[in-house]
C-alpha positions in Angstrom: -10.0 -9.9 -28.4 -12.3 -7.5 -26.8 -10.7 -6.0 -23.8 -12.6 -3.9 -21.3 -10.6 -1.8 -18.9 -13.3 -0.7 -16.2 -11.8 1.5 -13.8 -8.6 2.7 -15.6 -8.3 6.5 -14.0 -6.8 5.6 -10.9 -3.5 3.9 -12.9 -4.1 6.1 -16.0 -5.8 9.3 -15.7 -4.7 10.4 -19.1 -0.9 11.3 -18.4 0.2 7.7 -19.9 -0.6 5.2 -22.5 -2.3 1.8 -22.4 0.7 0.6 -23.9 1.0 -2.8 -25.2 -2.6 -3.6 -24.3 -3.7 -1.9 -27.5 -1.7 -4.4 -29.3 -3.5 -7.4 -28.0 -7.1 -6.6 -28.6 -9.8 -4.1 -29.3 -9.5 -1.9 -26.0 -12.3 0.0 -24.4 -11.3 2.0 -21.2 -13.6 3.6 -18.7 -12.6 5.9 -15.8 -14.7 4.1 -13.5 -17.5 1.6 -13.5 -20.2 1.1 -11.0 -21.8 -2.1 -9.9 -24.8 -1.5 -12.1 -22.7 -0.4 -15.3 -20.3 -3.6 -15.0 -22.6 -6.2 -16.9 -23.7 -3.9 -19.7 -20.1 -2.7 -20.3 -18.5 -6.5 -20.4 -21.1 -7.9 -22.9 -19.5 -9.4 -25.5 -16.0 -9.2 -23.9 -13.5 -12.2 -23.3 -11.1 -9.9 -21.5 -11.8 -7.9 -18.3 -8.9 -5.4 -16.8 -10.1 -4.3 -13.3 -8.4 -2.6 -10.0 -11.5 -2.4 -7.8 -14.5 -3.3 -10.0 -16.0 -6.4 -8.3 -16.6 -9.8 -10.0 -18.5 -11.5 -7.5 -20.2 -15.1 -8.3 -23.5 -13.5 -9.5 -21.5 -11.8 -12.6 -19.9 -14.7 -14.0 -23.2 -16.6 -15.0 -24.4 -13.3 -16.9 -21.0 -13.0 -18.8 -20.6 -16.2 -20.9 -17.8 -14.8 -23.3 -15.8 -13.7 -20.3 -12.5 -16.0 -20.4 -10.0 -13.7 -18.6 -9.8 -11.0 -15.8 -6.4 -9.2 -15.1 -6.4 -7.6 -12.1 -4.4 -4.2 -12.2 -3.1 -4.7 -8.9 -1.1 -7.0 -6.5 -4.3 -7.8 -4.4 -6.9 -9.8 -6.3 -9.9 -9.8 -3.3 -12.2 -8.0 -5.9 -12.7 -11.3 -7.7 -14.3 -14.3 -6.5 -11.8 -16.9 -7.4 -13.8 -20.1 -7.0 -16.6 -18.8 -9.3 -14.1 -17.8 -11.7 -12.7 -21.3 -11.7 -15.9 -23.0 -12.1 -16.5 -20.8 -15.2 -13.1 -21.3 -16.7 -12.2 -17.7 -16.3 -8.4 -17.4 -15.7 -7.5 -14.5 -13.3 -3.9 -12.7 -13.0 -2.5 -10.0 -10.9 0.6 -7.9 -11.0 2.9 -8.8 -8.3 5.7 -6.7 -6.9 5.5 -4.1 -9.2 5.6 -1.2 -6.9 8.3 -2.4 -4.3 10.6 0.5 -4.7 7.5 3.1 -4.9 6.1 1.9 -1.7 9.2 1.8 0.3 10.0 5.3 -0.9 6.5 6.5 0.3 7.2 5.0 3.7 10.3 6.8 4.1 8.3 10.1 2.9 5.9 9.5 5.8 8.5 8.9 8.2 10.6 11.8 7.4 7.5 14.2 7.5 6.8 13.2 11.0 10.3 13.7 12.0 11.4 16.7 10.1 7.8 18.5 9.7 8.6 19.8 6.3 4.9 20.4 5.6 4.5 22.4 8.6 7.4 24.5 8.1 7.0 25.3 4.4 3.4 26.5 5.4 5.0 28.6 8.2 7.5 30.4 5.8 4.9 31.0 3.2 2.6 32.5 6.0 5.6 35.2 6.3 6.7 33.7 9.7 10.3 33.8 8.4 10.1 37.3 7.3 9.3 38.3 10.8 11.6 36.2 12.6 13.9 37.8 14.9 16.5 34.9 14.5 17.9 33.7 11.4 16.0 30.3 11.9 13.5 29.3 13.9 11.1 25.7 14.5 7.6 25.5 15.1 7.9 21.9 16.8 11.2 19.8 17.7 12.5 17.7 14.7 13.5 14.2 15.4 17.1 12.5 14.3 16.5 8.8 13.1 20.3 7.9 13.5 20.5 5.6 16.1 16.5 5.0 16.5 15.3 1.5 16.0 12.9 0.6 13.2 10.6 -2.5 13.8 9.1 -3.7 10.4 6.1 -6.1 10.5 6.5 -8.2 7.4 9.6 -8.8 6.0 8.9 -9.4 2.1 10.2 -7.5 -0.5 9.0 -3.9 0.5 10.0 -4.6 4.1 13.5 -5.8 2.9 13.8 -2.5 0.8 12.5 -0.4 4.0 15.0 -1.9 5.9 17.7 -1.2 3.5 16.8 2.6 3.4 16.5 2.9 7.0 19.7 1.4 7.6 21.2 4.2 5.3 19.6 6.7 7.7 21.8 5.2 10.3 18.8 3.3 12.0 18.9 0.2 13.7 16.4 -2.5 12.2 14.6 -5.2 13.4 11.4 -7.2 12.1 8.7 -9.8 12.8 8.8 -11.7 9.5 5.7 -13.9 8.1 7.9 -16.9 8.3 8.0 -17.5 12.1 10.9 -20.0 11.5 13.0 -17.1 10.8 12.2 -15.4 14.6 15.4 -15.5 16.4 18.0 -15.5 13.4 19.8 -12.7 11.9 18.6 -12.3 8.1 21.0 -10.8 5.9 20.4 -9.2 2.4 21.8 -6.2 0.4 24.7 -5.9 2.6 22.7 -5.2 5.9 21.5 -7.8 8.7 18.1 -7.7 10.5 17.4 -9.3 13.4 14.0 -11.2 13.7 12.0 -10.7 16.8 8.6 -11.9 18.2 6.1 -9.2 17.6 5.8 -8.2 21.1 9.6 -7.9 21.8 10.0 -6.0 18.4 7.1 -3.6 19.2 8.4 -3.1 22.7 11.8 -1.8 21.8 11.0 0.4 18.5 11.1 3.9 18.0 9.3 3.6 14.8 7.2 0.4 13.5 6.3 0.2 10.1 3.5 -2.1 8.5 4.2 -4.2 5.5 2.3 -7.2 6.1 -0.4 -8.7 3.6 -4.0 -8.3 5.0 -4.8 -11.9 6.3 -7.2 -13.1 9.4 -3.8 -13.0 11.4 -2.8 -9.7 10.6 -6.3 -7.9 10.5 -6.0 -5.0 13.3 -2.8 -6.5 14.4 -2.1 -2.9 15.7 -4.8 -2.4 18.3 -5.5 -1.2 21.8 -3.5 -4.1 23.2 -0.5 -3.7 20.8 -0.5 -0.1 21.2 -0.3 -0.2 25.0 3.2 -2.1 24.3 4.8 1.0 22.3 7.3 3.4 23.8 5.5 6.6 24.6 5.9 8.9 21.5 6.9 6.0 19.3 5.8 6.6 15.5 3.6 4.1 13.6 3.7 3.9 9.7 1.4 2.2 7.7 1.9 1.6 3.8 0.2 -1.9 4.0 -3.5 -2.2 4.2 -6.0 -0.1 6.3 -7.5 -2.8 8.3 -4.1 -4.1 9.8 -4.7 -1.3 12.3 -7.6 -0.7 14.6 -8.3 3.1 13.4 -10.1 4.2 16.7 -7.4 2.6 18.8 -4.7 4.7 16.7 -6.9 7.8 17.4 -6.9 7.3 21.0 -3.2 6.7 21.3 -2.6 9.7 19.1 -4.8 11.9 21.4 -3.0 10.5 24.7 0.4 10.9 23.5 0.9 7.1 23.4 1.8 7.3 19.7 4.0 10.3 18.7 2.7 10.2 15.2 1.0 8.2 12.8 1.7 8.3 8.9 -0.5 6.0 6.7 -1.2 5.9 3.0 -4.2 3.5 3.5 -7.7 3.5 5.5 -9.9 0.8 6.3 -12.5 2.0 3.8 -11.6 3.8 0.8 -12.5 6.4 -0.5 -12.1 7.8 3.0 -15.4 8.2 5.2 -16.3 11.5 6.7 -16.7 9.7 10.1 -13.4 8.1 9.9 -11.6 8.6 13.5 -8.4 9.6 11.9 -9.5 12.8 10.4 -8.5 15.8 12.5 -6.1 13.4 14.8 -3.1 15.2 16.1 0.4 14.2 14.6 -1.2 12.2 11.7 0.0 12.4 8.1 -2.3 10.9 5.7 -2.1 10.4 1.8 -4.9 9.0 -0.3 -3.4 5.5 -1.3 -0.8 7.1 -3.6 2.4 5.0 -2.8 2.0 3.1 -6.0 1.4 6.0 -8.4 4.7 7.2 -9.5 4.9 7.7 -13.3 7.3 5.2 -13.8 5.5 2.4 -11.4 2.4 2.8 -13.4 3.8 2.3 -16.6 5.7 -0.8 -15.3 2.1 -2.0 -13.8 0.5 -1.6 -17.3 3.7 -3.4 -18.9 3.0 -6.3 -16.6 -0.5 -6.5 -17.3 0.4 -6.7 -20.9 2.6 -9.4 -20.3 0.0 -11.2 -18.1 -2.4 -11.1 -20.9 0.1 -12.1 -23.8 1.0 -15.2 -21.9 -2.3 -16.1 -21.5 -3.1 -15.6 -25.2 0.0 -17.6 -25.9 -1.5 -20.6 -23.9 1.1 -20.2 -20.9 -0.5 -17.8 -18.3 1.7 -16.3 -15.6 0.8 -14.7 -12.4 -2.4 -16.7 -12.3 -4.0 -16.6 -8.8 -7.2 -19.3 -9.4 
């Protein structure tokens, strides 16, 4: 089988290998692939491994040998699933490979906003501590998390892992789950209990709101001008879900006005980030370039699971099929 990895440099910039994928066929890996390059590179190939390279309906007619698309991610909106089905192409994804890493990044963003490690490190390196008349100093007030309320929007595996981590910091945790039948109940897992609240009630009571919901029509811009008006003044917002679950212009306004005390995000609405993104230069805003999923261990797991998917397909028993 001819296997083409179309945009491999995100998952593997050269610090790891393609592992068992190399045992399943003849692998050709490209760092990136533009729309204009995709058809040429896929000629004669039965298998495509893609992260963000798009397979729209026009592509399938021109790739008669294509039998399988393995999406090297959890989200699979880059593939027209109906067109793939009509052409007999199996599409799989890799679910739940980055649960721990994403939860870890959530807490990293929260801790950066509350402990200001970056600000103080820069100050020390600039010589400020050497010039200090006191044995310590702080550039801005720090925040203790114990006793604060964290409200999680989306109580899937990542949301639950964040709840466990936040509980370990002594935070009170509430959530608005995707399953509305859970509203008004207490959900127990991993030795903790989380009260499930309607969105408005949860937001109003929260010191920190953390987003862990999928991007759907219901969740698109769930954080907007109206919902931000419900926040406690100075509350923090964390987004390790998807960029478009927030309205970035409204978030910028809330940061400028002080309605939001801080915004920590690993995602933006358009990636790579556009120069005109309203969050650039925003006060009390911490942004990382969609790297929650990129610890070495997580990327190795991703590639191993992608190989599992392909191996199962070749055996006639596909798993994690999404079409």
